[in-house]
All heavy atoms as TSV, in Angstrom:
chain	resi	resn	atom	element	x	y	z
A	1	MET	N	N	13.089	-13.333	-14.701
A	1	MET	CA	C	13.548	-12.690	-13.511
A	1	MET	C	C	12.878	-13.312	-12.250
A	1	MET	O	O	11.764	-13.776	-12.316
A	1	MET	CB	C	13.170	-11.226	-13.508
A	1	MET	CG	C	13.831	-10.372	-14.494
A	1	MET	SD	S	15.522	-10.163	-14.071
A	1	MET	CE	C	16.125	-9.530	-15.621
A	2	LYS	N	N	13.673	-13.304	-11.213
A	2	LYS	CA	C	13.110	-13.720	-9.890
A	2	LYS	C	C	13.311	-12.580	-8.953
A	2	LYS	O	O	14.434	-12.108	-8.708
A	2	LYS	CB	C	13.905	-14.968	-9.415
A	2	LYS	CG	C	13.402	-15.479	-8.134
A	2	LYS	CD	C	14.163	-16.719	-7.701
A	2	LYS	CE	C	13.760	-17.198	-6.319
A	2	LYS	NZ	N	14.571	-18.294	-5.861
A	3	VAL	N	N	12.200	-12.057	-8.437
A	3	VAL	CA	C	12.277	-10.973	-7.480
A	3	VAL	C	C	11.816	-11.432	-6.109
A	3	VAL	O	O	10.710	-12.035	-5.991
A	3	VAL	CB	C	11.396	-9.774	-7.972
A	3	VAL	CG1	C	11.468	-8.653	-6.972
A	3	VAL	CG2	C	11.870	-9.287	-9.377
A	4	VAL	N	N	12.583	-11.249	-5.130
A	4	VAL	CA	C	12.344	-11.767	-3.776
A	4	VAL	C	C	12.351	-10.560	-2.825
A	4	VAL	O	O	13.224	-9.734	-2.915
A	4	VAL	CB	C	13.401	-12.775	-3.317
A	4	VAL	CG1	C	13.224	-13.212	-1.890
A	4	VAL	CG2	C	13.468	-13.930	-4.289
A	5	ILE	N	N	11.356	-10.477	-1.933
A	5	ILE	CA	C	11.416	-9.488	-0.882
A	5	ILE	C	C	12.535	-9.980	0.119
A	5	ILE	O	O	12.349	-11.034	0.714
A	5	ILE	CB	C	10.076	-9.290	-0.144
A	5	ILE	CG1	C	9.013	-8.774	-1.126
A	5	ILE	CG2	C	10.235	-8.378	1.056
A	5	ILE	CD1	C	7.671	-8.632	-0.533
A	6	LYS	N	N	13.570	-9.208	0.183
A	6	LYS	CA	C	14.718	-9.576	1.008
A	6	LYS	C	C	14.601	-9.130	2.437
A	6	LYS	O	O	15.002	-9.782	3.340
A	6	LYS	CB	C	15.986	-9.005	0.306
A	6	LYS	CG	C	17.267	-9.520	0.838
A	6	LYS	CD	C	18.345	-9.003	-0.119
A	6	LYS	CE	C	19.707	-9.181	0.504
A	6	LYS	NZ	N	20.790	-8.602	-0.368
A	7	ASP	N	N	14.096	-7.953	2.629
A	7	ASP	CA	C	14.014	-7.363	3.961
A	7	ASP	C	C	12.733	-6.503	3.912
A	7	ASP	O	O	12.577	-5.697	3.019
A	7	ASP	CB	C	15.251	-6.534	4.220
A	7	ASP	CG	C	15.510	-6.398	5.690
A	7	ASP	OD1	O	14.665	-6.833	6.514
A	7	ASP	OD2	O	16.577	-5.870	6.005
A	8	PHE	N	N	11.894	-6.601	4.919
A	8	PHE	CA	C	10.579	-5.984	4.821
A	8	PHE	C	C	10.433	-5.102	6.151
A	8	PHE	O	O	9.998	-5.605	7.158
A	8	PHE	CB	C	9.507	-7.005	4.800
A	8	PHE	CG	C	8.192	-6.514	4.356
A	8	PHE	CD1	C	8.014	-6.023	3.086
A	8	PHE	CD2	C	7.027	-6.553	5.185
A	8	PHE	CE1	C	6.773	-5.600	2.653
A	8	PHE	CE2	C	5.881	-6.131	4.733
A	8	PHE	CZ	C	5.646	-5.673	3.466
A	9	HIS	N	N	10.853	-3.792	6.105
A	9	HIS	CA	C	10.781	-2.868	7.217
A	9	HIS	C	C	9.580	-1.934	7.002
A	9	HIS	O	O	9.771	-0.811	6.747
A	9	HIS	CB	C	12.033	-2.019	7.300
A	9	HIS	CG	C	13.282	-2.805	7.510
A	9	HIS	ND1	N	13.635	-3.251	8.783
A	9	HIS	CD2	C	14.306	-3.187	6.709
A	9	HIS	CE1	C	14.771	-3.874	8.725
A	9	HIS	NE2	N	15.195	-3.837	7.452
A	10	VAL	N	N	8.439	-2.454	7.057
A	10	VAL	CA	C	7.234	-1.645	6.775
A	10	VAL	C	C	6.102	-1.977	7.721
A	10	VAL	O	O	5.941	-3.090	8.178
A	10	VAL	CB	C	6.838	-1.790	5.271
A	10	VAL	CG1	C	6.152	-3.084	5.028
A	10	VAL	CG2	C	6.037	-0.649	4.814
A	11	GLU	N	N	5.318	-0.908	8.067
A	11	GLU	CA	C	4.102	-1.157	8.769
A	11	GLU	C	C	2.986	-0.990	7.700
A	11	GLU	O	O	2.948	-1.718	6.782
A	11	GLU	CB	C	4.008	-0.192	9.925
A	11	GLU	CG	C	5.036	-0.537	11.006
A	11	GLU	CD	C	4.987	0.322	12.210
A	11	GLU	OE1	O	4.037	1.148	12.359
A	11	GLU	OE2	O	5.898	0.244	13.022
A	12	LEU	N	N	2.136	0.016	7.850
A	12	LEU	CA	C	1.137	0.279	6.807
A	12	LEU	C	C	1.660	1.191	5.729
A	12	LEU	O	O	1.184	1.099	4.618
A	12	LEU	CB	C	-0.083	0.808	7.473
A	12	LEU	CG	C	-0.909	-0.161	8.332
A	12	LEU	CD1	C	-2.035	0.475	9.006
A	12	LEU	CD2	C	-1.333	-1.377	7.512
A	13	GLU	N	N	2.532	2.041	6.094
A	13	GLU	CA	C	3.006	2.994	5.131
A	13	GLU	C	C	4.534	2.793	5.037
A	13	GLU	O	O	5.221	2.466	6.010
A	13	GLU	CB	C	2.602	4.442	5.487
A	13	GLU	CG	C	3.646	5.398	5.833
A	13	GLU	CD	C	3.128	6.765	6.291
A	13	GLU	OE1	O	2.208	6.795	7.094
A	13	GLU	OE2	O	3.657	7.759	5.855
A	14	VAL	N	N	5.155	3.085	3.861
A	14	VAL	CA	C	6.538	2.871	3.703
A	14	VAL	C	C	7.309	3.990	4.408
A	14	VAL	O	O	6.981	5.122	4.259
A	14	VAL	CB	C	6.952	2.855	2.192
A	14	VAL	CG1	C	8.463	2.799	2.017
A	14	VAL	CG2	C	6.264	1.723	1.486
A	15	LYS	N	N	8.237	3.546	5.276
A	15	LYS	CA	C	9.012	4.536	6.099
A	15	LYS	C	C	10.393	4.767	5.482
A	15	LYS	O	O	10.645	4.347	4.335
A	15	LYS	CB	C	9.189	3.922	7.515
A	15	LYS	CG	C	7.834	3.638	8.185
A	15	LYS	CD	C	7.131	4.918	8.600
A	15	LYS	CE	C	5.823	4.550	9.334
A	15	LYS	NZ	N	5.132	5.748	9.770
A	16	ASN	N	N	11.292	5.420	6.250
A	16	ASN	CA	C	12.594	5.764	5.764
A	16	ASN	C	C	13.423	4.534	5.316
A	16	ASN	O	O	14.078	4.568	4.328
A	16	ASN	CB	C	13.359	6.560	6.836
A	16	ASN	CG	C	12.779	7.948	6.965
A	16	ASN	OD1	O	12.092	8.379	6.133
A	16	ASN	ND2	N	13.084	8.544	8.054
A	17	LYS	N	N	13.421	3.494	6.122
A	17	LYS	CA	C	14.179	2.312	5.768
A	17	LYS	C	C	13.630	1.609	4.565
A	17	LYS	O	O	14.307	0.961	3.797
A	17	LYS	CB	C	14.185	1.275	6.956
A	17	LYS	CG	C	15.121	1.720	8.050
A	17	LYS	CD	C	15.285	0.627	9.049
A	17	LYS	CE	C	16.275	1.067	10.142
A	17	LYS	NZ	N	16.553	-0.017	11.067
A	18	GLY	N	N	12.304	1.664	4.337
A	18	GLY	CA	C	11.712	1.158	3.141
A	18	GLY	C	C	11.618	-0.338	3.033
A	18	GLY	O	O	11.679	-1.080	4.025
A	19	ILE	N	N	11.506	-0.843	1.833
A	19	ILE	CA	C	11.364	-2.229	1.513
A	19	ILE	C	C	12.453	-2.562	0.561
A	19	ILE	O	O	12.747	-1.850	-0.431
A	19	ILE	CB	C	9.965	-2.534	0.766
A	19	ILE	CG1	C	8.855	-2.033	1.676
A	19	ILE	CG2	C	9.906	-3.980	0.448
A	19	ILE	CD1	C	7.480	-1.990	0.955
A	20	GLU	N	N	13.089	-3.683	0.785
A	20	GLU	CA	C	14.227	-4.150	-0.022
A	20	GLU	C	C	13.845	-5.366	-0.852
A	20	GLU	O	O	13.358	-6.366	-0.257
A	20	GLU	CB	C	15.445	-4.486	0.881
A	20	GLU	CG	C	16.693	-4.939	0.154
A	20	GLU	CD	C	17.807	-5.262	1.111
A	20	GLU	OE1	O	17.719	-4.909	2.322
A	20	GLU	OE2	O	18.784	-5.753	0.687
A	21	PHE	N	N	14.007	-5.321	-2.154
A	21	PHE	CA	C	13.732	-6.438	-3.048
A	21	PHE	C	C	15.091	-6.987	-3.631
A	21	PHE	O	O	15.925	-6.128	-4.090
A	21	PHE	CB	C	12.889	-6.004	-4.223
A	21	PHE	CG	C	11.504	-5.595	-3.832
A	21	PHE	CD1	C	11.213	-4.318	-3.517
A	21	PHE	CD2	C	10.497	-6.580	-3.760
A	21	PHE	CE1	C	9.940	-3.908	-3.161
A	21	PHE	CE2	C	9.202	-6.176	-3.431
A	21	PHE	CZ	C	8.915	-4.857	-3.087
A	22	GLN	N	N	15.326	-8.216	-3.568
A	22	GLN	CA	C	16.478	-8.853	-4.228
A	22	GLN	C	C	16.047	-9.275	-5.601
A	22	GLN	O	O	15.035	-9.938	-5.786
A	22	GLN	CB	C	16.931	-10.031	-3.442
A	22	GLN	CG	C	18.155	-10.767	-4.034
A	22	GLN	CD	C	18.617	-11.849	-3.175
A	22	GLN	OE1	O	18.887	-11.683	-1.970
A	22	GLN	NE2	N	18.852	-13.022	-3.776
A	23	VAL	N	N	16.859	-8.972	-6.652
A	23	VAL	CA	C	16.509	-9.296	-8.032
A	23	VAL	C	C	17.560	-10.295	-8.551
A	23	VAL	O	O	18.792	-9.979	-8.608
A	23	VAL	CB	C	16.441	-8.007	-8.903
A	23	VAL	CG1	C	16.044	-8.397	-10.351
A	23	VAL	CG2	C	15.491	-7.017	-8.297
A	24	ASN	N	N	17.086	-11.451	-8.998
A	24	ASN	CA	C	17.989	-12.488	-9.578
A	24	ASN	C	C	17.507	-12.767	-10.985
A	24	ASN	O	O	16.270	-12.586	-11.317
A	24	ASN	CB	C	17.941	-13.746	-8.784
A	24	ASN	CG	C	18.443	-13.616	-7.369
A	24	ASN	OD1	O	17.794	-12.974	-6.539
A	24	ASN	ND2	N	19.591	-14.191	-7.102
A	25	ASP	N	N	18.475	-13.164	-11.879
A	25	ASP	CA	C	18.034	-13.620	-13.172
A	25	ASP	C	C	17.422	-15.025	-13.086
A	25	ASP	O	O	17.368	-15.629	-11.935
A	25	ASP	CB	C	19.168	-13.556	-14.210
A	25	ASP	CG	C	20.294	-14.501	-13.923
A	25	ASP	OD1	O	20.190	-15.430	-13.087
A	25	ASP	OD2	O	21.366	-14.354	-14.544
A	26	ASN	N	N	16.993	-15.578	-14.211
A	26	ASN	CA	C	16.370	-16.922	-14.176
A	26	ASN	C	C	17.247	-18.053	-13.719
A	26	ASN	O	O	16.783	-19.140	-13.350
A	26	ASN	CB	C	15.754	-17.248	-15.519
A	26	ASN	CG	C	14.551	-16.365	-15.891
A	26	ASN	OD1	O	13.881	-15.833	-14.964
A	26	ASN	ND2	N	14.337	-16.113	-17.105
A	27	ASP	N	N	18.555	-17.845	-13.784
A	27	ASP	CA	C	19.586	-18.818	-13.347
A	27	ASP	C	C	19.976	-18.660	-11.873
A	27	ASP	O	O	20.837	-19.374	-11.393
A	27	ASP	CB	C	20.803	-18.791	-14.217
A	27	ASP	CG	C	20.547	-19.104	-15.647
A	27	ASP	OD1	O	19.708	-20.009	-15.898
A	27	ASP	OD2	O	21.124	-18.516	-16.537
A	28	GLY	N	N	19.349	-17.718	-11.202
A	28	GLY	CA	C	19.621	-17.500	-9.774
A	28	GLY	C	C	20.775	-16.536	-9.534
A	28	GLY	O	O	21.091	-16.267	-8.377
A	29	GLN	N	N	21.334	-16.001	-10.599
A	29	GLN	CA	C	22.493	-15.049	-10.421
A	29	GLN	C	C	21.938	-13.698	-9.939
A	29	GLN	O	O	20.998	-13.137	-10.460
A	29	GLN	CB	C	23.135	-14.829	-11.804
A	29	GLN	CG	C	24.339	-13.946	-11.802
A	29	GLN	CD	C	25.605	-14.708	-11.361
A	29	GLN	OE1	O	25.604	-15.911	-11.206
A	29	GLN	NE2	N	26.647	-13.973	-11.177
A	30	LEU	N	N	22.549	-13.199	-8.892
A	30	LEU	CA	C	22.163	-11.942	-8.284
A	30	LEU	C	C	22.405	-10.761	-9.272
A	30	LEU	O	O	23.536	-10.572	-9.717
A	30	LEU	CB	C	22.924	-11.652	-6.962
A	30	LEU	CG	C	22.701	-10.324	-6.316
A	30	LEU	CD1	C	21.265	-10.171	-5.808
A	30	LEU	CD2	C	23.660	-10.111	-5.121
A	31	LEU	N	N	21.381	-9.959	-9.542
A	31	LEU	CA	C	21.536	-8.789	-10.399
A	31	LEU	C	C	21.689	-7.572	-9.539
A	31	LEU	O	O	22.395	-6.620	-9.928
A	31	LEU	CB	C	20.336	-8.679	-11.313
A	31	LEU	CG	C	20.184	-9.826	-12.362
A	31	LEU	CD1	C	18.933	-9.585	-13.131
A	31	LEU	CD2	C	21.382	-9.939	-13.238
A	32	GLY	N	N	20.980	-7.508	-8.400
A	32	GLY	CA	C	21.057	-6.379	-7.504
A	32	GLY	C	C	19.846	-6.269	-6.596
A	32	GLY	O	O	19.111	-7.229	-6.486
A	33	ASP	N	N	19.792	-5.176	-5.920
A	33	ASP	CA	C	18.690	-4.913	-4.983
A	33	ASP	C	C	17.964	-3.643	-5.307
A	33	ASP	O	O	18.598	-2.652	-5.733
A	33	ASP	CB	C	19.194	-4.812	-3.555
A	33	ASP	CG	C	19.819	-6.117	-3.028
A	33	ASP	OD1	O	19.217	-7.182	-3.292
A	33	ASP	OD2	O	20.851	-6.055	-2.434
A	34	VAL	N	N	16.685	-3.584	-5.121
A	34	VAL	CA	C	15.857	-2.402	-5.323
A	34	VAL	C	C	15.298	-2.061	-3.959
A	34	VAL	O	O	14.762	-2.904	-3.239
A	34	VAL	CB	C	14.684	-2.604	-6.304
A	34	VAL	CG1	C	13.821	-1.345	-6.368
A	34	VAL	CG2	C	15.180	-3.011	-7.643
A	35	TYR	N	N	15.460	-0.792	-3.553
A	35	TYR	CA	C	14.955	-0.276	-2.291
A	35	TYR	C	C	13.833	0.738	-2.600
A	35	TYR	O	O	14.080	1.631	-3.385
A	35	TYR	CB	C	16.048	0.393	-1.487
A	35	TYR	CG	C	17.193	-0.475	-1.170
A	35	TYR	CD1	C	18.242	-0.604	-2.070
A	35	TYR	CD2	C	17.235	-1.200	0.000
A	35	TYR	CE1	C	19.390	-1.420	-1.782
A	35	TYR	CE2	C	18.330	-2.037	0.331
A	35	TYR	CZ	C	19.388	-2.114	-0.594
A	35	TYR	OH	O	20.430	-2.954	-0.272
A	36	LEU	N	N	12.637	0.514	-1.997
A	36	LEU	CA	C	11.538	1.451	-2.183
A	36	LEU	C	C	11.468	2.184	-0.832
A	36	LEU	O	O	11.253	1.472	0.200
A	36	LEU	CB	C	10.252	0.768	-2.436
A	36	LEU	CG	C	9.996	0.310	-3.911
A	36	LEU	CD1	C	10.865	-0.842	-4.237
A	36	LEU	CD2	C	8.548	0.018	-4.078
A	37	THR	N	N	11.552	3.502	-0.836
A	37	THR	CA	C	11.462	4.335	0.391
A	37	THR	C	C	10.338	5.306	0.209
A	37	THR	O	O	9.811	5.488	-0.882
A	37	THR	CB	C	12.815	5.000	0.687
A	37	THR	OG1	O	12.988	6.029	-0.312
A	37	THR	CG2	C	13.974	4.043	0.669
A	38	ARG	N	N	10.100	6.075	1.251
A	38	ARG	CA	C	9.104	7.067	1.118
A	38	ARG	C	C	9.500	8.227	0.235
A	38	ARG	O	O	8.658	8.956	-0.296
A	38	ARG	CB	C	8.598	7.604	2.473
A	38	ARG	CG	C	9.657	8.398	3.172
A	38	ARG	CD	C	9.184	8.859	4.488
A	38	ARG	NE	N	10.167	9.755	5.037
A	38	ARG	CZ	C	9.962	10.715	5.799
A	38	ARG	NH1	N	8.698	10.947	6.257
A	38	ARG	NH2	N	10.907	11.468	6.218
A	39	THR	N	N	10.783	8.365	-0.029
A	39	THR	CA	C	11.268	9.465	-0.888
A	39	THR	C	C	11.597	9.047	-2.345
A	39	THR	O	O	11.776	9.874	-3.188
A	39	THR	CB	C	12.573	10.136	-0.286
A	39	THR	OG1	O	13.569	9.120	-0.133
A	39	THR	CG2	C	12.253	10.772	1.026
A	40	GLY	N	N	11.625	7.710	-2.619
A	40	GLY	CA	C	11.943	7.285	-3.981
A	40	GLY	C	C	12.448	5.872	-4.043
A	40	GLY	O	O	12.162	5.052	-3.142
A	41	LEU	N	N	13.246	5.593	-5.086
A	41	LEU	CA	C	13.807	4.265	-5.323
A	41	LEU	C	C	15.260	4.287	-5.407
A	41	LEU	O	O	15.867	5.272	-5.836
A	41	LEU	CB	C	13.281	3.725	-6.701
A	41	LEU	CG	C	11.798	3.699	-6.889
A	41	LEU	CD1	C	11.417	3.776	-8.342
A	41	LEU	CD2	C	11.258	2.407	-6.336
A	42	ILE	N	N	15.899	3.216	-5.014
A	42	ILE	CA	C	17.391	3.054	-5.117
A	42	ILE	C	C	17.698	1.789	-5.806
A	42	ILE	O	O	17.126	0.724	-5.382
A	42	ILE	CB	C	18.016	3.146	-3.725
A	42	ILE	CG1	C	17.728	4.406	-3.017
A	42	ILE	CG2	C	19.543	2.940	-3.876
A	42	ILE	CD1	C	18.038	4.382	-1.541
A	43	TRP	N	N	18.510	1.743	-6.786
A	43	TRP	CA	C	19.012	0.513	-7.445
A	43	TRP	C	C	20.506	0.333	-7.038
A	43	TRP	O	O	21.330	1.165	-7.308
A	43	TRP	CB	C	18.914	0.535	-8.938
A	43	TRP	CG	C	19.646	-0.574	-9.642
A	43	TRP	CD1	C	20.739	-0.522	-10.348
A	43	TRP	CD2	C	19.288	-1.966	-9.638
A	43	TRP	NE1	N	21.109	-1.721	-10.839
A	43	TRP	CE2	C	20.197	-2.641	-10.430
A	43	TRP	CE3	C	18.213	-2.671	-9.028
A	43	TRP	CZ2	C	20.172	-4.044	-10.604
A	43	TRP	CZ3	C	18.164	-4.066	-9.219
A	43	TRP	CH2	C	19.115	-4.706	-10.012
A	44	ALA	N	N	20.798	-0.836	-6.359
A	44	ALA	CA	C	22.160	-1.151	-6.024
A	44	ALA	C	C	22.516	-2.406	-6.845
A	44	ALA	O	O	22.081	-3.530	-6.540
A	44	ALA	CB	C	22.258	-1.436	-4.534
A	45	LYS	N	N	23.375	-2.261	-7.855
A	45	LYS	CA	C	23.785	-3.257	-8.724
A	45	LYS	C	C	24.652	-4.343	-8.036
A	45	LYS	O	O	25.518	-3.997	-7.318
A	45	LYS	CB	C	24.522	-2.739	-9.903
A	45	LYS	CG	C	24.851	-3.709	-11.008
A	45	LYS	CD	C	25.570	-3.029	-12.197
A	45	LYS	CE	C	25.949	-4.051	-13.239
A	45	LYS	NZ	N	26.578	-3.478	-14.369
A	46	GLY	N	N	24.406	-5.585	-8.373
A	46	GLY	CA	C	25.192	-6.706	-7.835
A	46	GLY	C	C	25.198	-6.738	-6.256
A	46	GLY	O	O	24.126	-6.552	-5.642
A	47	LYS	N	N	26.352	-6.877	-5.688
A	47	LYS	CA	C	26.493	-6.951	-4.247
A	47	LYS	C	C	26.877	-5.627	-3.635
A	47	LYS	O	O	27.213	-5.516	-2.503
A	47	LYS	CB	C	27.572	-8.027	-3.874
A	47	LYS	CG	C	27.152	-9.358	-4.190
A	47	LYS	CD	C	28.139	-10.384	-3.697
A	47	LYS	CE	C	27.715	-11.798	-3.957
A	47	LYS	NZ	N	28.592	-12.825	-3.470
A	48	SER	N	N	26.688	-4.521	-4.407
A	48	SER	CA	C	27.017	-3.222	-3.882
A	48	SER	C	C	26.001	-2.837	-2.778
A	48	SER	O	O	24.911	-3.374	-2.678
A	48	SER	CB	C	27.021	-2.141	-4.985
A	48	SER	OG	O	25.753	-2.039	-5.540
A	49	ARG	N	N	26.414	-1.935	-1.923
A	49	ARG	CA	C	25.581	-1.503	-0.807
A	49	ARG	C	C	24.556	-0.477	-1.201
A	49	ARG	O	O	24.755	0.230	-2.196
A	49	ARG	CB	C	26.490	-0.980	0.309
A	49	ARG	CG	C	27.465	-2.028	0.780
A	49	ARG	CD	C	28.256	-1.582	1.902
A	49	ARG	NE	N	27.338	-1.244	2.999
A	49	ARG	CZ	C	27.731	-0.721	4.126
A	49	ARG	NH1	N	28.941	-0.447	4.363
A	49	ARG	NH2	N	26.767	-0.454	5.074
A	50	ARG	N	N	23.553	-0.336	-0.461
A	50	ARG	CA	C	22.552	0.630	-0.642
A	50	ARG	C	C	23.067	2.095	-0.812
A	50	ARG	O	O	22.681	2.870	-1.730
A	50	ARG	CB	C	21.551	0.601	0.508
A	50	ARG	CG	C	20.465	1.638	0.495
A	50	ARG	CD	C	19.620	1.490	1.747
A	50	ARG	NE	N	18.560	2.469	1.794
A	50	ARG	CZ	C	17.355	2.236	2.335
A	50	ARG	NH1	N	17.140	1.107	2.942
A	50	ARG	NH2	N	16.422	3.145	2.292
A	51	GLU	N	N	24.039	2.418	-0.016
A	51	GLU	CA	C	24.652	3.730	-0.015
A	51	GLU	C	C	25.356	4.114	-1.379
A	51	GLU	O	O	25.477	5.237	-1.693
A	51	GLU	CB	C	25.671	3.912	1.084
A	51	GLU	CG	C	25.033	3.802	2.460
A	51	GLU	CD	C	24.740	2.440	2.955
A	51	GLU	OE1	O	25.266	1.470	2.361
A	51	GLU	OE2	O	23.934	2.299	3.857
A	52	SER	N	N	25.810	3.100	-2.113
A	52	SER	CA	C	26.463	3.379	-3.352
A	52	SER	C	C	25.568	3.100	-4.582
A	52	SER	O	O	25.995	3.071	-5.758
A	52	SER	CB	C	27.760	2.525	-3.477
A	52	SER	OG	O	27.500	1.181	-3.161
A	53	GLY	N	N	24.305	2.921	-4.312
A	53	GLY	CA	C	23.272	2.741	-5.343
A	53	GLY	C	C	22.863	3.987	-6.065
A	53	GLY	O	O	23.230	5.091	-5.630
A	54	VAL	N	N	22.114	3.843	-7.099
A	54	VAL	CA	C	21.586	4.943	-7.877
A	54	VAL	C	C	20.199	5.294	-7.400
A	54	VAL	O	O	19.365	4.458	-7.353
A	54	VAL	CB	C	21.504	4.641	-9.402
A	54	VAL	CG1	C	20.875	5.803	-10.194
A	54	VAL	CG2	C	22.869	4.240	-9.900
A	55	ALA	N	N	19.982	6.538	-6.877
A	55	ALA	CA	C	18.723	6.918	-6.332
A	55	ALA	C	C	17.938	7.851	-7.222
A	55	ALA	O	O	18.575	8.631	-7.944
A	55	ALA	CB	C	18.953	7.610	-4.984
A	56	VAL	N	N	16.627	7.643	-7.262
A	56	VAL	CA	C	15.695	8.548	-7.984
A	56	VAL	C	C	14.526	8.865	-7.074
A	56	VAL	O	O	14.118	8.053	-6.305
A	56	VAL	CB	C	15.200	7.992	-9.350
A	56	VAL	CG1	C	16.328	7.772	-10.337
A	56	VAL	CG2	C	14.474	6.654	-9.154
A	57	THR	N	N	14.017	10.107	-7.234
A	57	THR	CA	C	12.860	10.450	-6.484
A	57	THR	C	C	11.644	9.822	-7.095
A	57	THR	O	O	11.698	9.411	-8.270
A	57	THR	CB	C	12.739	12.004	-6.421
A	57	THR	OG1	O	12.447	12.473	-7.752
A	57	THR	CG2	C	13.923	12.669	-5.853
A	58	TRP	N	N	10.541	9.888	-6.413
A	58	TRP	CA	C	9.309	9.389	-6.990
A	58	TRP	C	C	8.898	10.214	-8.140
A	58	TRP	O	O	8.365	9.683	-9.176
A	58	TRP	CB	C	8.205	9.353	-5.973
A	58	TRP	CG	C	8.312	8.227	-4.963
A	58	TRP	CD1	C	8.649	8.269	-3.640
A	58	TRP	CD2	C	8.208	6.852	-5.276
A	58	TRP	NE1	N	8.753	6.991	-3.143
A	58	TRP	CE2	C	8.395	6.082	-4.121
A	58	TRP	CE3	C	7.869	6.127	-6.424
A	58	TRP	CZ2	C	8.374	4.723	-4.063
A	58	TRP	CZ3	C	7.848	4.728	-6.396
A	58	TRP	CH2	C	8.091	4.030	-5.211
A	59	GLU	N	N	9.127	11.562	-8.078
A	59	GLU	CA	C	8.809	12.373	-9.185
A	59	GLU	C	C	9.608	12.055	-10.459
A	59	GLU	O	O	9.052	11.984	-11.599
A	59	GLU	CB	C	9.050	13.891	-8.862
A	59	GLU	CG	C	8.047	14.429	-7.782
A	59	GLU	CD	C	8.421	14.030	-6.341
A	59	GLU	OE1	O	9.499	13.400	-6.085
A	59	GLU	OE2	O	7.592	14.285	-5.419
A	60	GLN	N	N	10.919	11.766	-10.266
A	60	GLN	CA	C	11.787	11.389	-11.382
A	60	GLN	C	C	11.347	10.101	-11.964
A	60	GLN	O	O	11.264	9.874	-13.219
A	60	GLN	CB	C	13.227	11.279	-10.966
A	60	GLN	CG	C	13.884	12.603	-10.634
A	60	GLN	CD	C	15.204	12.363	-9.906
A	60	GLN	OE1	O	15.404	11.561	-9.035
A	60	GLN	NE2	N	16.205	13.256	-10.301
A	61	PHE	N	N	10.972	9.147	-11.139
A	61	PHE	CA	C	10.561	7.795	-11.565
A	61	PHE	C	C	9.235	7.900	-12.391
A	61	PHE	O	O	9.108	7.332	-13.436
A	61	PHE	CB	C	10.390	6.894	-10.367
A	61	PHE	CG	C	9.809	5.483	-10.711
A	61	PHE	CD1	C	10.619	4.610	-11.366
A	61	PHE	CD2	C	8.443	5.219	-10.438
A	61	PHE	CE1	C	10.113	3.348	-11.672
A	61	PHE	CE2	C	7.989	3.970	-10.754
A	61	PHE	CZ	C	8.802	3.038	-11.419
A	62	ILE	N	N	8.294	8.709	-11.851
A	62	ILE	CA	C	7.006	8.873	-12.558
A	62	ILE	C	C	7.210	9.502	-13.875
A	62	ILE	O	O	6.661	9.082	-14.907
A	62	ILE	CB	C	6.005	9.649	-11.697
A	62	ILE	CG1	C	5.619	8.800	-10.452
A	62	ILE	CG2	C	4.788	10.081	-12.454
A	62	ILE	CD1	C	4.981	9.589	-9.345
A	63	GLU	N	N	8.047	10.562	-13.935
A	63	GLU	CA	C	8.353	11.234	-15.189
A	63	GLU	C	C	8.956	10.250	-16.225
A	63	GLU	O	O	8.535	10.270	-17.367
A	63	GLU	CB	C	9.291	12.423	-14.968
A	63	GLU	CG	C	9.573	13.254	-16.146
A	63	GLU	CD	C	10.518	14.369	-15.864
A	63	GLU	OE1	O	10.269	15.047	-14.793
A	63	GLU	OE2	O	11.380	14.611	-16.668
A	64	TRP	N	N	9.894	9.483	-15.793
A	64	TRP	CA	C	10.534	8.507	-16.649
A	64	TRP	C	C	9.494	7.458	-17.189
A	64	TRP	O	O	9.450	7.148	-18.387
A	64	TRP	CB	C	11.677	7.780	-15.889
A	64	TRP	CG	C	12.335	6.711	-16.671
A	64	TRP	CD1	C	12.826	6.847	-17.906
A	64	TRP	CD2	C	12.634	5.411	-16.230
A	64	TRP	NE1	N	13.410	5.656	-18.267
A	64	TRP	CE2	C	13.347	4.711	-17.207
A	64	TRP	CE3	C	12.401	4.708	-14.993
A	64	TRP	CZ2	C	13.793	3.436	-17.126
A	64	TRP	CZ3	C	12.864	3.427	-14.910
A	64	TRP	CH2	C	13.544	2.837	-15.929
A	65	MET	N	N	8.656	6.930	-16.277
A	65	MET	CA	C	7.648	5.939	-16.684
A	65	MET	C	C	6.635	6.514	-17.626
A	65	MET	O	O	6.147	5.872	-18.563
A	65	MET	CB	C	6.941	5.344	-15.461
A	65	MET	CG	C	7.813	4.462	-14.617
A	65	MET	SD	S	8.148	2.908	-15.443
A	65	MET	CE	C	9.865	3.131	-16.001
A	66	GLU	N	N	6.252	7.723	-17.438
A	66	GLU	CA	C	5.219	8.349	-18.272
A	66	GLU	C	C	5.743	8.983	-19.582
A	66	GLU	O	O	4.995	9.436	-20.408
A	66	GLU	CB	C	4.469	9.445	-17.502
A	66	GLU	CG	C	3.657	8.789	-16.353
A	66	GLU	CD	C	2.879	9.772	-15.542
A	66	GLU	OE1	O	3.096	11.033	-15.695
A	66	GLU	OE2	O	2.018	9.318	-14.786
A	67	SER	N	N	7.084	8.987	-19.713
A	67	SER	CA	C	7.667	9.549	-20.950
A	67	SER	C	C	7.514	8.647	-22.183
A	67	SER	O	O	7.850	9.046	-23.254
A	67	SER	CB	C	9.124	9.889	-20.699
A	67	SER	OG	O	9.920	8.718	-20.545
A	68	GLU	N	N	7.209	7.393	-21.921
A	68	GLU	CA	C	7.093	6.433	-23.071
A	68	GLU	C	C	5.737	6.497	-23.727
A	68	GLU	O	O	4.738	6.662	-23.305
A	68	GLU	CB	C	7.274	4.993	-22.505
A	68	GLU	CG	C	8.704	4.780	-22.004
A	68	GLU	CD	C	9.760	4.933	-23.049
A	68	GLU	OE1	O	9.578	4.349	-24.191
A	68	GLU	OE2	O	10.717	5.620	-22.744
């Protein structure tokens, strides 16, 4: 995987716009974007927009990660 910070709207603390990461496979094919915001994470597959991505709260993400 190749993960690139695509857009960095942050000062010291993550704000509403958050941080955008572009995720590519090893061949450079775009897989999607991950957005980290102060309220949670959003996964936007392929070239889809942030608004049509799948959102989870930090609480949901932590529960999912700790369930393993």
